[in-house]
Backbone and ligand atoms as CSV (ligand in chain L), in Angstrom:
chain,resi,resn,atom,element,x,y,z
A,1,MET,N,N,21.727,9.212,-3.922
A,1,MET,CA,C,22.127,10.023,-5.085
A,1,MET,C,C,21.882,11.495,-4.757
A,2,GLU,N,N,22.828,12.359,-5.123
A,2,GLU,CA,C,22.604,13.782,-4.832
A,2,GLU,C,C,21.494,14.343,-5.732
A,3,GLU,N,N,20.880,15.438,-5.251
A,3,GLU,CA,C,19.663,15.924,-5.891
A,3,GLU,C,C,19.867,16.328,-7.357
A,4,LYS,N,N,20.995,16.950,-7.641
A,4,LYS,CA,C,21.249,17.402,-9.010
A,4,LYS,C,C,21.266,16.196,-9.967
A,5,LYS,N,N,21.905,15.126,-9.524
A,5,LYS,CA,C,21.983,13.904,-10.329
A,5,LYS,C,C,20.595,13.279,-10.492
A,6,GLN,N,N,19.827,13.305,-9.401
A,6,GLN,CA,C,18.470,12.745,-9.457
A,6,GLN,C,C,17.640,13.489,-10.494
A,7,ILE,N,N,17.733,14.822,-10.454
A,7,ILE,CA,C,16.938,15.637,-11.379
A,7,ILE,C,C,17.329,15.348,-12.820
A,8,GLU,N,N,18.628,15.292,-13.081
A,8,GLU,CA,C,19.090,15.017,-14.448
A,8,GLU,C,C,18.603,13.657,-14.930
A,9,ALA,N,N,18.661,12.673,-14.043
A,9,ALA,CA,C,18.252,11.312,-14.432
A,9,ALA,C,C,16.753,11.276,-14.755
A,10,ILE,N,N,15.953,11.928,-13.922
A,10,ILE,CA,C,14.503,11.918,-14.179
A,10,ILE,C,C,14.180,12.706,-15.447
A,11,GLU,N,N,14.857,13.843,-15.638
A,11,GLU,CA,C,14.644,14.651,-16.856
A,11,GLU,C,C,14.819,13.800,-18.108
A,12,GLU,N,N,15.884,13.030,-18.105
A,12,GLU,CA,C,16.208,12.177,-19.254
A,12,GLU,C,C,15.065,11.185,-19.534
A,13,ILE,N,N,14.566,10.585,-18.468
A,13,ILE,CA,C,13.492,9.590,-18.596
A,13,ILE,C,C,12.196,10.249,-19.089
A,14,VAL,N,N,11.910,11.428,-18.548
A,14,VAL,CA,C,10.670,12.120,-18.935
A,14,VAL,C,C,10.737,12.540,-20.405
A,15,ARG,N,N,11.904,13.041,-20.814
A,15,ARG,CA,C,12.078,13.447,-22.217
A,15,ARG,C,C,11.815,12.252,-23.147
A,16,ARG,N,N,12.396,11.127,-22.789
A,16,ARG,CA,C,12.231,9.897,-23.578
A,16,ARG,C,C,10.763,9.462,-23.600
A,17,ASN,N,N,10.146,9.558,-22.436
A,17,ASN,CA,C,8.737,9.199,-22.298
A,17,ASN,C,C,7.875,10.049,-23.235
A,18,LEU,N,N,8.142,11.347,-23.285
A,18,LEU,CA,C,7.374,12.249,-24.152
A,18,LEU,C,C,7.573,11.877,-25.620
A,19,GLU,N,N,8.798,11.517,-25.979
A,19,GLU,CA,C,9.069,11.105,-27.367
A,19,GLU,C,C,8.282,9.843,-27.718
A,20,VAL,N,N,8.282,8.903,-26.791
A,20,VAL,CA,C,7.610,7.623,-27.037
A,20,VAL,C,C,6.105,7.811,-27.289
A,21,ILE,N,N,5.488,8.770,-26.593
A,21,ILE,CA,C,4.051,8.981,-26.844
A,21,ILE,C,C,3.814,9.881,-28.055
A,22,GLY,N,N,4.890,10.261,-28.758
A,22,GLY,CA,C,4.736,10.982,-30.023
A,22,GLY,C,C,4.815,12.487,-29.901
A,23,GLU,N,N,5.313,12.983,-28.764
A,23,GLU,CA,C,5.400,14.431,-28.583
A,23,GLU,C,C,6.711,14.979,-29.148
A,24,ASP,N,N,6.677,16.276,-29.451
A,24,ASP,CA,C,7.879,16.984,-29.889
A,24,ASP,C,C,8.464,17.700,-28.674
A,25,THR,N,N,9.541,17.173,-28.130
A,25,THR,CA,C,10.091,17.727,-26.883
A,25,THR,C,C,10.752,19.086,-27.090
A,26,ASN,N,N,10.855,19.515,-28.349
A,26,ASN,CA,C,11.453,20.827,-28.611
A,26,ASN,C,C,10.427,21.944,-28.729
A,27,ARG,N,N,9.152,21.585,-28.703
A,27,ARG,CA,C,8.188,22.685,-28.804
A,27,ARG,C,C,8.153,23.457,-27.480
A,28,GLU,N,N,7.792,24.725,-27.612
A,28,GLU,CA,C,7.993,25.653,-26.510
A,28,GLU,C,C,7.392,25.186,-25.171
A,29,GLY,N,N,6.147,24.725,-25.245
A,29,GLY,CA,C,5.454,24.351,-24.006
A,29,GLY,C,C,6.100,23.183,-23.273
A,30,LEU,N,N,6.875,22.383,-23.991
A,30,LEU,CA,C,7.456,21.185,-23.371
A,30,LEU,C,C,8.931,21.328,-23.013
A,31,LEU,N,N,9.530,22.460,-23.424
A,31,LEU,CA,C,10.980,22.588,-23.226
A,31,LEU,C,C,11.408,22.351,-21.779
A,32,LYS,N,N,10.678,22.969,-20.859
A,32,LYS,CA,C,11.080,22.858,-19.448
A,32,LYS,C,C,10.300,21.783,-18.700
A,33,THR,N,N,9.440,21.082,-19.415
A,33,THR,CA,C,8.593,20.086,-18.739
A,33,THR,C,C,9.401,18.989,-18.037
A,34,PRO,N,N,10.411,18.408,-18.677
A,34,PRO,CA,C,11.174,17.367,-17.966
A,34,PRO,C,C,11.745,17.880,-16.647
A,35,HIS,N,N,12.224,19.113,-16.649
A,35,HIS,CA,C,12.779,19.670,-15.413
A,35,HIS,C,C,11.693,19.852,-14.356
A,36,ARG,N,N,10.539,20.365,-14.786
A,36,ARG,CA,C,9.445,20.570,-13.829
A,36,ARG,C,C,8.964,19.243,-13.254
A,37,VAL,N,N,8.830,18.241,-14.127
A,37,VAL,CA,C,8.361,16.930,-13.658
A,37,VAL,C,C,9.350,16.343,-12.660
A,38,ALA,N,N,10.640,16.499,-12.949
A,38,ALA,CA,C,11.668,15.950,-12.052
A,38,ALA,C,C,11.578,16.607,-10.674
A,39,ARG,N,N,11.467,17.927,-10.660
A,39,ARG,CA,C,11.397,18.622,-9.375
A,39,ARG,C,C,10.122,18.245,-8.625
A,40,SER,N,N,9.036,18.161,-9.383
A,40,SER,CA,C,7.760,17.800,-8.777
A,40,SER,C,C,7.814,16.391,-8.189
A,41,MET,N,N,8.419,15.464,-8.924
A,41,MET,CA,C,8.523,14.077,-8.439
A,41,MET,C,C,9.329,14.019,-7.138
A,42,LEU,N,N,10.411,14.774,-7.081
A,42,LEU,CA,C,11.226,14.756,-5.857
A,42,LEU,C,C,10.459,15.371,-4.688
A,43,ALA,N,N,9.693,16.434,-4.964
A,43,ALA,CA,C,8.913,17.061,-3.883
A,43,ALA,C,C,7.827,16.103,-3.380
A,44,LEU,N,N,7.174,15.422,-4.324
A,44,LEU,CA,C,6.058,14.550,-3.944
A,44,LEU,C,C,6.525,13.271,-3.256
A,45,THR,N,N,7.819,12.986,-3.350
A,45,THR,CA,C,8.352,11.795,-2.671
A,45,THR,C,C,9.378,12.194,-1.604
A,46,SER,N,N,9.262,13.437,-1.127
A,46,SER,CA,C,10.229,13.931,-0.137
A,46,SER,C,C,10.128,13.198,1.197
A,47,GLY,N,N,9.047,12.452,1.396
A,47,GLY,CA,C,8.869,11.716,2.646
A,47,GLY,C,C,9.907,10.631,2.873
A,48,TYR,N,N,10.573,10.202,1.798
A,48,TYR,CA,C,11.633,9.194,1.983
A,48,TYR,C,C,12.801,9.740,2.789
A,49,ASN,N,N,12.964,11.067,2.768
A,49,ASN,CA,C,14.102,11.680,3.476
A,49,ASN,C,C,13.721,12.202,4.852
A,50,GLN,N,N,12.499,11.895,5.295
A,50,GLN,CA,C,12.066,12.413,6.589
A,50,GLN,C,C,11.707,11.261,7.516
A,51,ASP,N,N,11.994,11.465,8.787
A,51,ASP,CA,C,11.756,10.423,9.777
A,51,ASP,C,C,10.538,10.783,10.643
A,52,PRO,N,N,9.425,10.077,10.469
A,52,PRO,CA,C,8.208,10.423,11.213
A,52,PRO,C,C,8.350,10.216,12.721
A,53,VAL,N,N,9.194,9.284,13.125
A,53,VAL,CA,C,9.415,9.063,14.564
A,53,VAL,C,C,10.063,10.297,15.180
A,54,GLN,N,N,11.008,10.856,14.454
A,54,GLN,CA,C,11.685,12.065,14.926
A,54,GLN,C,C,10.705,13.242,15.004
A,55,VAL,N,N,9.784,13.315,14.027
A,55,VAL,CA,C,8.771,14.380,14.040
A,55,VAL,C,C,7.973,14.317,15.346
A,56,LEU,N,N,7.530,13.125,15.717
A,56,LEU,CA,C,6.726,12.980,16.938
A,56,LEU,C,C,7.569,13.224,18.191
A,57,ASN,N,N,8.783,12.683,18.210
A,57,ASN,CA,C,9.630,12.838,19.393
A,57,ASN,C,C,10.038,14.279,19.635
A,58,SER,N,N,9.993,15.109,18.585
A,58,SER,CA,C,10.419,16.502,18.734
A,58,SER,C,C,9.417,17.318,19.547
A,59,ALA,N,N,8.218,16.783,19.762
A,59,ALA,CA,C,7.229,17.533,20.554
A,59,ALA,C,C,6.389,16.568,21.384
A,60,LYS,N,N,7.074,15.724,22.135
A,60,LYS,CA,C,6.415,14.719,22.968
A,60,LYS,C,C,6.505,15.180,24.426
A,61,PHE,N,N,5.353,15.248,25.081
A,61,PHE,CA,C,5.332,15.810,26.426
A,61,PHE,C,C,4.676,14.837,27.405
A,62,ALA,N,N,5.238,14.740,28.611
A,62,ALA,CA,C,4.631,13.917,29.657
A,62,ALA,C,C,3.298,14.545,30.061
A,63,GLU,N,N,2.279,13.707,30.194
A,63,GLU,CA,C,0.940,14.227,30.511
A,63,GLU,C,C,0.109,13.073,31.070
A,64,THR,N,N,-0.652,13.372,32.139
A,64,THR,CA,C,-1.386,12.293,32.789
A,64,THR,C,C,-2.770,12.046,32.186
A,65,SER,N,N,-3.255,12.987,31.351
A,65,SER,CA,C,-4.583,12.795,30.751
A,65,SER,C,C,-4.640,11.498,29.958
A,66,ASN,N,N,-5.749,10.791,30.114
A,66,ASN,CA,C,-5.897,9.584,29.291
A,66,ASN,C,C,-7.209,9.611,28.515
A,67,LYS,N,N,-7.605,10.834,28.126
A,67,LYS,CA,C,-8.814,10.996,27.307
A,67,LYS,C,C,-8.450,11.021,25.827
A,68,MET,N,N,-9.371,10.515,25.012
A,68,MET,CA,C,-9.139,10.430,23.576
A,68,MET,C,C,-8.833,11.805,22.977
A,69,VAL,N,N,-7.784,11.869,22.169
A,69,VAL,CA,C,-7.436,13.091,21.425
A,69,VAL,C,C,-7.725,12.831,19.956
A,70,ILE,N,N,-8.484,13.742,19.331
A,70,ILE,CA,C,-8.855,13.523,17.929
A,70,ILE,C,C,-8.381,14.690,17.072
A,71,VAL,N,N,-7.723,14.384,15.977
A,71,VAL,CA,C,-7.418,15.395,14.958
A,71,VAL,C,C,-8.094,14.919,13.683
A,72,LYS,N,N,-9.080,15.690,13.215
A,72,LYS,CA,C,-9.835,15.209,12.061
A,72,LYS,C,C,-9.709,16.145,10.866
A,73,ASP,N,N,-10.150,15.662,9.710
A,73,ASP,CA,C,-10.134,16.459,8.467
A,73,ASP,C,C,-8.741,16.946,8.078
A,74,ILE,N,N,-7.758,16.072,8.235
A,74,ILE,CA,C,-6.393,16.415,7.798
A,74,ILE,C,C,-6.306,16.115,6.298
A,75,GLU,N,N,-6.118,17.162,5.508
A,75,GLU,CA,C,-6.002,16.976,4.054
A,75,GLU,C,C,-4.697,16.259,3.730
A,76,PHE,N,N,-4.749,15.313,2.835
A,76,PHE,CA,C,-3.476,14.712,2.410
A,76,PHE,C,C,-3.500,14.436,0.907
A,77,TYR,N,N,-2.316,14.376,0.331
A,77,TYR,CA,C,-2.126,14.059,-1.082
A,77,TYR,C,C,-1.010,13.042,-1.184
A,78,SER,N,N,-1.277,11.946,-1.892
A,78,SER,CA,C,-0.243,10.929,-2.044
A,78,SER,C,C,-0.241,10.425,-3.482
A,79,LEU,N,N,0.708,9.537,-3.779
A,79,LEU,CA,C,0.786,8.937,-5.114
A,79,LEU,C,C,0.634,7.433,-5.000
A,80,CYS,N,N,-0.281,6.859,-5.792
A,80,CYS,CA,C,-0.435,5.409,-5.748
A,80,CYS,C,C,0.764,4.763,-6.437
A,81,GLU,N,N,1.279,3.721,-5.807
A,81,GLU,CA,C,2.508,3.121,-6.317
A,81,GLU,C,C,2.263,2.266,-7.558
A,82,HIS,N,N,1.011,1.992,-7.875
A,82,HIS,CA,C,0.723,1.161,-9.052
A,82,HIS,C,C,0.695,1.968,-10.341
A,83,HIS,N,N,0.253,3.227,-10.256
A,83,HIS,CA,C,0.118,4.042,-11.469
A,83,HIS,C,C,0.859,5.374,-11.381
A,84,ILE,N,N,1.446,5.670,-10.216
A,84,ILE,CA,C,2.056,6.981,-9.956
A,84,ILE,C,C,1.058,8.087,-10.305
A,85,LEU,N,N,-0.158,7.904,-9.858
A,85,LEU,CA,C,-1.186,8.934,-10.007
A,85,LEU,C,C,-1.661,9.302,-8.598
A,86,PRO,N,N,-2.177,10.521,-8.448
A,86,PRO,CA,C,-2.549,10.971,-7.104
A,86,PRO,C,C,-3.748,10.219,-6.516
A,87,PHE,N,N,-3.682,10.017,-5.218
A,87,PHE,CA,C,-4.904,9.776,-4.452
A,87,PHE,C,C,-4.855,10.747,-3.285
A,88,PHE,N,N,-6.037,11.245,-2.913
A,88,PHE,CA,C,-6.046,12.348,-1.956
A,88,PHE,C,C,-7.374,12.381,-1.228
A,89,GLY,N,N,-7.349,12.989,-0.065
A,89,GLY,CA,C,-8.586,13.060,0.708
A,89,GLY,C,C,-8.314,13.541,2.110
A,90,LYS,N,N,-8.991,12.907,3.063
A,90,LYS,CA,C,-8.882,13.351,4.445
A,90,LYS,C,C,-8.477,12.214,5.365
A,91,ALA,N,N,-7.662,12.569,6.343
A,91,ALA,CA,C,-7.276,11.612,7.386
A,91,ALA,C,C,-7.889,12.063,8.707
A,92,HIS,N,N,-8.381,11.096,9.464
A,92,HIS,CA,C,-8.914,11.372,10.804
A,92,HIS,C,C,-8.150,10.463,11.765
A,93,ILE,N,N,-7.628,11.053,12.826
A,93,ILE,CA,C,-6.752,10.293,13.707
A,93,ILE,C,C,-7.129,10.516,15.163
A,94,ALA,N,N,-7.177,9.434,15.921
A,94,ALA,CA,C,-7.407,9.537,17.363
A,94,ALA,C,C,-6.363,8.707,18.093
A,95,TYR,N,N,-5.971,9.202,19.267
A,95,TYR,CA,C,-5.144,8.363,20.130
A,95,TYR,C,C,-5.532,8.578,21.578
A,96,ILE,N,N,-5.292,7.567,22.361
A,96,ILE,CA,C,-5.545,7.656,23.798
A,96,ILE,C,C,-4.182,7.637,24.486
A,97,PRO,N,N,-3.817,8.753,25.155
A,97,PRO,CA,C,-2.472,8.872,25.721
A,97,PRO,C,C,-2.215,7.848,26.826
A,98,ASN,N,N,-0.949,7.555,26.981
A,98,ASN,CA,C,-0.526,6.638,28.036
A,98,ASN,C,C,0.753,7.209,28.640
A,99,GLY,N,N,0.611,8.405,29.222
A,99,GLY,CA,C,1.775,9.063,29.816
A,99,GLY,C,C,2.361,10.162,28.960
A,100,TYR,N,N,2.051,10.142,27.669
A,100,TYR,CA,C,2.603,11.167,26.771
A,100,TYR,C,C,1.552,11.693,25.800
A,101,ILE,N,N,1.638,12.988,25.543
A,101,ILE,CA,C,0.881,13.557,24.430
A,101,ILE,C,C,1.894,14.125,23.436
A,102,VAL,N,N,1.385,14.534,22.270
A,102,VAL,CA,C,2.291,15.089,21.259
A,102,VAL,C,C,1.719,16.416,20.767
A,103,GLY,N,N,2.580,17.354,20.421
A,103,GLY,CA,C,2.119,18.629,19.864
A,103,GLY,C,C,1.182,18.359,18.695
A,104,LEU,N,N,0.010,19.002,18.706
A,104,LEU,CA,C,-1.046,18.622,17.751
A,104,LEU,C,C,-0.632,18.781,16.289
A,105,SER,N,N,0.234,19.763,16.013
A,105,SER,CA,C,0.634,19.978,14.621
A,105,SER,C,C,1.488,18.826,14.092
A,106,LYS,N,N,2.007,18.007,15.014
A,106,LYS,CA,C,2.877,16.903,14.573
A,106,LYS,C,C,2.083,15.765,13.936
A,107,ILE,N,N,0.793,15.669,14.280
A,107,ILE,CA,C,-0.022,14.583,13.710
A,107,ILE,C,C,-0.182,14.767,12.194
A,108,PRO,N,N,-0.610,15.978,11.736
A,108,PRO,CA,C,-0.646,16.189,10.276
A,108,PRO,C,C,0.732,16.046,9.628
A,109,ARG,N,N,1.785,16.398,10.360
A,109,ARG,CA,C,3.122,16.269,9.764
A,109,ARG,C,C,3.501,14.810,9.532
A,110,VAL,N,N,3.076,13.951,10.441
A,110,VAL,CA,C,3.348,12.523,10.254
A,110,VAL,C,C,2.584,12.007,9.023
A,111,VAL,N,N,1.343,12.476,8.870
A,111,VAL,CA,C,0.560,12.103,7.677
A,111,VAL,C,C,1.303,12.546,6.414
A,112,ASN,N,N,1.848,13.757,6.489
A,112,ASN,CA,C,2.588,14.320,5.363
A,112,ASN,C,C,3.818,13.485,4.984
A,113,VAL,N,N,4.555,13.063,5.999
A,113,VAL,CA,C,5.775,12.273,5.726
A,113,VAL,C,C,5.407,10.977,5.012
A,114,PHE,N,N,4.430,10.246,5.551
A,114,PHE,CA,C,4.090,8.951,4.952
A,114,PHE,C,C,3.380,9.106,3.602
A,115,SER,N,N,2.601,10.196,3.447
A,115,SER,CA,C,1.881,10.357,2.174
A,115,SER,C,C,2.811,10.840,1.058
A,116,HIS,N,N,3.950,11.438,1.426
A,116,HIS,CA,C,4.912,11.864,0.404
A,116,HIS,C,C,5.900,10.748,0.085
A,117,ARG,N,N,5.363,9.570,-0.073
A,117,ARG,CA,C,6.101,8.400,-0.554
A,117,ARG,C,C,5.149,7.681,-1.483
A,118,LEU,N,N,5.654,6.775,-2.313
A,118,LEU,CA,C,4.730,5.983,-3.133
A,118,LEU,C,C,3.974,5.066,-2.187
A,119,GLN,N,N,2.657,5.017,-2.346
A,119,GLN,CA,C,1.838,4.338,-1.350
A,119,GLN,C,C,0.694,3.544,-1.971
A,120,VAL,N,N,0.105,2.697,-1.169
A,120,VAL,CA,C,-1.273,2.254,-1.372
A,120,VAL,C,C,-2.012,2.719,-0.120
A,121,GLN,N,N,-3.288,3.015,-0.271
A,121,GLN,CA,C,-4.009,3.629,0.844
A,121,GLN,C,C,-3.997,2.752,2.100
A,122,GLU,N,N,-4.093,1.448,1.891
A,122,GLU,CA,C,-4.114,0.531,3.034
A,122,GLU,C,C,-2.826,0.630,3.855
A,123,ARG,N,N,-1.683,0.652,3.158
A,123,ARG,CA,C,-0.410,0.705,3.880
A,123,ARG,C,C,-0.204,2.072,4.527
A,124,LEU,N,N,-0.609,3.126,3.813
A,124,LEU,CA,C,-0.498,4.478,4.379
A,124,LEU,C,C,-1.238,4.549,5.713
A,125,THR,N,N,-2.432,3.990,5.740
A,125,THR,CA,C,-3.251,3.988,6.964
A,125,THR,C,C,-2.530,3.240,8.092
A,126,ARG,N,N,-2.000,2.077,7.754
A,126,ARG,CA,C,-1.338,1.244,8.755
A,126,ARG,C,C,-0.049,1.888,9.270
A,127,GLU,N,N,0.722,2.487,8.363
A,127,GLU,CA,C,2.001,3.074,8.780
A,127,GLU,C,C,1.792,4.259,9.723
A,128,ILE,N,N,0.787,5.083,9.423
A,128,ILE,CA,C,0.497,6.226,10.301
A,128,ILE,C,C,0.096,5.713,11.682
A,129,CYS,N,N,-0.800,4.730,11.687
A,129,CYS,CA,C,-1.321,4.177,12.946
A,129,CYS,C,C,-0.191,3.571,13.786
A,130,GLN,N,N,0.624,2.755,13.148
A,130,GLN,CA,C,1.679,2.040,13.865
A,130,GLN,C,C,2.741,3.005,14.401
A,131,CYS,N,N,3.048,4.013,13.608
A,131,CYS,CA,C,4.078,4.980,14.013
A,131,CYS,C,C,3.647,5.737,15.267
A,132,ILE,N,N,2.388,6.188,15.290
A,132,ILE,CA,C,1.893,6.933,16.457
A,132,ILE,C,C,1.812,5.999,17.658
A,133,GLN,N,N,1.316,4.788,17.415
A,133,GLN,CA,C,1.221,3.804,18.492
A,133,GLN,C,C,2.594,3.550,19.132
A,134,ASP,N,N,3.577,3.251,18.312
A,134,ASP,CA,C,4.899,2.870,18.827
A,134,ASP,C,C,5.624,4.049,19.473
A,135,THR,N,N,5.522,5.226,18.839
A,135,THR,CA,C,6.316,6.359,19.326
A,135,THR,C,C,5.746,6.929,20.617
A,136,LEU,N,N,4.413,6.943,20.740
A,136,LEU,CA,C,3.796,7.499,21.947
A,136,LEU,C,C,3.477,6.413,22.969
A,137,ASN,N,N,3.673,5.159,22.580
A,137,ASN,CA,C,3.265,4.049,23.445
A,137,ASN,C,C,1.835,4.272,23.945
A,138,ALA,N,N,0.947,4.648,23.011
A,138,ALA,CA,C,-0.423,5.038,23.363
A,138,ALA,C,C,-1.231,3.842,23.870
A,139,ARG,N,N,-2.322,4.158,24.591
A,139,ARG,CA,C,-3.251,3.077,24.986
A,139,ARG,C,C,-3.979,2.541,23.758
A,140,GLY,N,N,-4.070,3.390,22.734
A,140,GLY,CA,C,-4.685,2.951,21.487
A,140,GLY,C,C,-4.622,4.062,20.455
A,141,VAL,N,N,-4.621,3.670,19.184
A,141,VAL,CA,C,-4.618,4.636,18.079
A,141,VAL,C,C,-5.632,4.167,17.056
A,142,MET,N,N,-6.344,5.114,16.453
A,142,MET,CA,C,-7.235,4.760,15.352
A,142,MET,C,C,-7.065,5.774,14.226
A,143,VAL,N,N,-6.981,5.251,13.014
A,143,VAL,CA,C,-6.781,6.097,11.841
A,143,VAL,C,C,-7.809,5.720,10.781
A,144,VAL,N,N,-8.516,6.710,10.250
A,144,VAL,CA,C,-9.437,6.500,9.132
A,144,VAL,C,C,-9.000,7.409,7.988
A,145,LEU,N,N,-8.846,6.834,6.799
A,145,LEU,CA,C,-8.550,7.637,5.613
A,145,LEU,C,C,-9.690,7.519,4.617
A,146,GLU,N,N,-10.104,8.651,4.062
A,146,GLU,CA,C,-11.120,8.682,3.011
A,146,GLU,C,C,-10.467,9.331,1.803
A,147,ALA,N,N,-10.441,8.621,0.673
A,147,ALA,CA,C,-9.679,9.172,-0.454
A,147,ALA,C,C,-10.312,8.870,-1.798
A,148,GLN,N,N,-10.043,9.773,-2.745
A,148,GLN,CA,C,-10.373,9.548,-4.150
A,148,GLN,C,C,-9.076,9.192,-4.874
A,149,HIS,N,N,-9.175,8.246,-5.776
A,149,HIS,CA,C,-7.993,7.787,-6.513
A,149,HIS,C,C,-8.122,8.165,-7.990
A,150,LEU,N,N,-7.210,8.986,-8.456
A,150,LEU,CA,C,-7.280,9.389,-9.866
A,150,LEU,C,C,-7.036,8.205,-10.798
A,151,CYS,N,N,-6.311,7.193,-10.329
A,151,CYS,CA,C,-6.104,6.028,-11.208
A,151,CYS,C,C,-7.430,5.301,-11.447
A,152,MET,N,N,-8.368,5.455,-10.526
A,152,MET,CA,C,-9.696,4.874,-10.719
A,152,MET,C,C,-10.576,5.803,-11.535
A,153,GLN,N,N,-10.425,7.108,-11.325
A,153,GLN,CA,C,-11.349,8.077,-11.919
A,153,GLN,C,C,-10.986,8.461,-13.346
A,154,MET,N,N,-9.676,8.485,-13.663
A,154,MET,CA,C,-9.257,8.950,-14.989
A,154,MET,C,C,-9.122,7.814,-15.991
A,155,ARG,N,N,-9.030,6.580,-15.482
A,155,ARG,CA,C,-8.827,5.448,-16.367
A,155,ARG,C,C,-9.628,4.265,-15.804
A,156,GLY,N,N,-9.508,3.122,-16.479
A,156,GLY,CA,C,-10.154,1.922,-15.959
A,156,GLY,C,C,-11.630,2.115,-15.751
A,157,VAL,N,N,-12.092,1.834,-14.551
A,157,VAL,CA,C,-13.525,1.810,-14.301
A,157,VAL,C,C,-14.180,3.192,-14.360
A,158,GLU,N,N,-13.368,4.277,-14.221
A,158,GLU,CA,C,-13.891,5.638,-14.308
A,158,GLU,C,C,-15.124,5.875,-13.440
A,159,LYS,N,N,-15.025,5.434,-12.230
A,159,LYS,CA,C,-16.107,5.697,-11.277
A,159,LYS,C,C,-15.844,7.049,-10.633
A,160,GLN,N,N,-16.528,8.075,-11.130
A,160,GLN,CA,C,-16.293,9.429,-10.640
A,160,GLN,C,C,-16.707,9.562,-9.186
A,161,GLY,N,N,-15.806,10.127,-8.420
A,161,GLY,CA,C,-16.173,10.505,-7.061
A,161,GLY,C,C,-16.287,9.375,-6.057
A,162,ALA,N,N,-15.959,8.141,-6.461
A,162,ALA,CA,C,-16.005,7.045,-5.492
A,162,ALA,C,C,-14.979,7.313,-4.384
A,163,ILE,N,N,-15.389,7.068,-3.162
A,163,ILE,CA,C,-14.493,7.296,-2.024
A,163,ILE,C,C,-14.073,5.948,-1.450
A,164,THR,N,N,-12.772,5.786,-1.279
A,164,THR,CA,C,-12.256,4.570,-0.635
A,164,THR,C,C,-11.968,4.887,0.829
A,165,VAL,N,N,-12.507,4.080,1.714
A,165,VAL,CA,C,-12.314,4.311,3.144
A,165,VAL,C,C,-11.492,3.160,3.727
A,166,THR,N,N,-10.427,3.503,4.445
A,166,THR,CA,C,-9.621,2.472,5.113
A,166,THR,C,C,-9.486,2.846,6.579
A,167,ARG,N,N,-9.288,1.858,7.408
A,167,ARG,CA,C,-9.085,2.164,8.826
A,167,ARG,C,C,-8.167,1.144,9.465
A,168,GLU,N,N,-7.509,1.621,10.517
A,168,GLU,CA,C,-6.616,0.776,11.306
A,168,GLU,C,C,-6.792,1.190,12.756
A,169,TYR,N,N,-6.674,0.237,13.641
A,169,TYR,CA,C,-6.720,0.619,15.057
A,169,TYR,C,C,-5.916,-0.360,15.891
A,170,THR,N,N,-5.505,0.135,17.061
A,170,THR,CA,C,-4.684,-0.683,17.954
A,170,THR,C,C,-5.238,-0.564,19.378
A,171,GLY,N,N,-4.730,-1.387,20.252
A,171,GLY,CA,C,-4.948,-1.260,21.701
A,171,GLY,C,C,-6.408,-1.171,22.102
A,172,ASP,N,N,-6.741,-0.124,22.885
A,172,ASP,CA,C,-8.103,0.027,23.405
A,172,ASP,C,C,-9.146,0.077,22.282
A,173,PHE,N,N,-8.772,0.649,21.134
A,173,PHE,CA,C,-9.725,0.731,20.017
A,173,PHE,C,C,-10.037,-0.662,19.458
A,174,ALA,N,N,-9.054,-1.545,19.539
A,174,ALA,CA,C,-9.269,-2.904,19.043
A,174,ALA,C,C,-10.159,-3.687,19.997
A,175,GLU,N,N,-10.024,-3.372,21.294
A,175,GLU,CA,C,-10.764,-4.140,22.300
A,175,GLU,C,C,-12.187,-3.640,22.515
A,176,ASP,N,N,-12.416,-2.352,22.253
A,176,ASP,CA,C,-13.692,-1.751,22.647
A,176,ASP,C,C,-14.415,-1.100,21.458
A,177,PRO,N,N,-15.426,-1.773,20.906
A,177,PRO,CA,C,-16.162,-1.218,19.770
A,177,PRO,C,C,-16.812,0.128,20.105
A,178,ALA,N,N,-17.140,0.360,21.382
A,178,ALA,CA,C,-17.768,1.634,21.764
A,178,ALA,C,C,-16.812,2.803,21.530
A,179,LEU,N,N,-15.516,2.564,21.734
A,179,LEU,CA,C,-14.527,3.622,21.482
A,179,LEU,C,C,-14.442,3.933,19.995
A,180,ARG,N,N,-14.496,2.889,19.178
A,180,ARG,CA,C,-14.466,3.113,17.724
A,180,ARG,C,C,-15.695,3.922,17.302
A,181,GLN,N,N,-16.837,3.577,17.908
A,181,GLN,CA,C,-18.071,4.295,17.591
A,181,GLN,C,C,-17.974,5.754,18.008
A,182,GLU,N,N,-17.397,6.002,19.195
A,182,GLU,CA,C,-17.241,7.368,19.689
A,182,GLU,C,C,-16.398,8.170,18.695
A,183,PHE,N,N,-15.349,7.542,18.193
A,183,PHE,CA,C,-14.478,8.198,17.210
A,183,PHE,C,C,-15.248,8.516,15.929
A,184,PHE,N,N,-15.993,7.517,15.424
A,184,PHE,CA,C,-16.782,7.745,14.206
A,184,PHE,C,C,-17.808,8.873,14.412
A,185,ASP,N,N,-18.447,8.870,15.570
A,185,ASP,CA,C,-19.427,9.934,15.868
A,185,ASP,C,C,-18.749,11.304,15.835
A,186,MET,N,N,-17.538,11.363,16.398
A,186,MET,CA,C,-16.806,12.636,16.454
A,186,MET,C,C,-16.400,13.114,15.059
A,187,ILE,N,N,-15.960,12.181,14.203
A,187,ILE,CA,C,-15.492,12.662,12.899
A,187,ILE,C,C,-16.663,12.987,11.967
A,188,ARG,N,N,-17.848,12.500,12.299
A,188,ARG,CA,C,-19.004,12.823,11.443
A,188,ARG,C,C,-19.778,14.032,11.929
A,189,SER,N,N,-19.475,14.486,13.164
A,189,SER,CA,C,-20.243,15.616,13.706
A,189,SER,C,C,-19.744,16.931,13.114
L,1,ZN,ZN,ZN,-3.427,3.257,-8.776
């Protein structure tokens, strides 16, 4: 669907939604709200239109080093697919090259592509890990995500500040617990 049509369709739904909860959609503060929500929703789900494999391939270089590369403290923001509420936190990523390295800025960009889709934290972690593994044919990849979920904090159990930690690993990281430990030591230092 073209963007203009998407925006109009979401505006209509948001307007109706506001009416259902008892709001007056004609009051000044809400007049442009449906439009803002529509644009915001499209921006926050822009990852559907981006190809993370292409992001990595655009800066993939032959390299003989086979030492662990770590990019840590990557801020991310995503939307949980169960409540369409934000979850956000930090991603830490390591890979062990196997003939190829990737431009370092591409790692956060891959996180960005996958996080700008409706997600659950577990799948987000796995998709990032698998994408880097497959595209770089790495000796191993490990991804740790630490996140707060507003659907937990604003409603339901209301556990303020609880952090959910997920991890995925492949290849050498799966075979060697010492490598996983080295990664954990690095992200905590
Ligand atoms: Zn949720």
